[in-house]
Every structure is written in C-alpha cells, then in structure tokens.
N, C-alpha and C positions, 0 to 999 in steps of 0.2 A: 230464384226458382224461375220457372218460365211461365209466363201469364198464359192462361187459358189453354195449357197443354192438353188436359184431359179432354177438354171440350173438341179441340181440333182433332184429337186422336179418335174421338167418337165420330166425328164427320168423316174421317178417312175410312172408318169401318162402314159407315151408312151410305156413303155416296160413291157410287162408281166413277172413276176418273178423277177423284179428288185425292190429291197427294200432299201430305203434311211433311216437311223437312225442317229441321232446325239446326242451325250452325252456330256454336259458341266458341269464341276465339280465346277468350281469358278466363274462362270458369270450369271447373272439373265437372265433366258431364259424360255419361255412358254412351251417349250417341255420338253423331259427327262432332269432332272437334277440330276447329281451324277456321279459316276465313271462308266465308259463303261463296265467294267467287269461284273456287274449286269445285265446290258441290254443283252449283248449277250449270256451269261450263260443261261439266262431265254428264250430268242427268239430262240436261236440255239442249245439247249442242246442236239438233236439228230444229231449227224454227218451225213452230207449227201455229196456225191461226186459232186453234181451240184451248191454247194456254194463257193464263192470266198469272203474273207475278204480283204478290203482294209483299212489299219489302219495308221493313222499318229498322230505323237505326239512326246513326249519326250522318251528319249531311255529306261528309267526305266518302263514306263508305257507300251510301246510297247513290251519290253522283257516279261514283266508279262502277257500281252494279249496273245501274241504268246505261251507262255508255257501252258497258260489254254486252249487255242484252241487245242493244239496239246493233252493236256490230255483228252479233250472231244472227240478226235478221228479224228480231221480233220489233213489232210496231210500238209507238209510244203509248198507244191506248191499252196495250196488253200489260203495262206496269203501273202498278198502282203503289204509291209511296206514302209513307209515314215518317216524319223527321222528328228526330229527338232535339236537335239543335244544330 
C-alpha cells in the first residue's frame, strides 16, 4: 500500500495549490503506473519558484530525479529528498 495516502489526499482537498501525485512502477495501481520521471517532466515542465518537490525512494532513482529537476530549472532548495538506500 501507499503510506499516508489518505492523509495526503485530504491535504490536497484542503490546501489550495497542494498537489499530490503517486507513481508506482512495479505494483498494480489504479492511478499513474510507471516511472516518476515521465509524470513530473510533463506536469512541471515549466520551472516555478513556488513549487517544492518531496521525493522518496531508492538512491539511483532519486539521483536521477534530482538531476532532471535541476535540468528543468528548479533550484536545489526546491527538492527535498528521503532515501531508502
């Protein structure tokens, strides 16, 4: 399952400008299924100073995501990371 899914969905309903996206690449899921890179590169292609990314996952995936977000023009302080290993 997805940890804190209902909590983040309630935040999305309650807070203007808060958007919650989930990308699962290896589990059956009714939402977006695939690698996270395709999701954020499409949805957030135009860099904006008022966006903060919270990314969690394995080191190699997070490293790639961070590099791609920086290439899109986001600043390092807009990317918060939580690594699994």
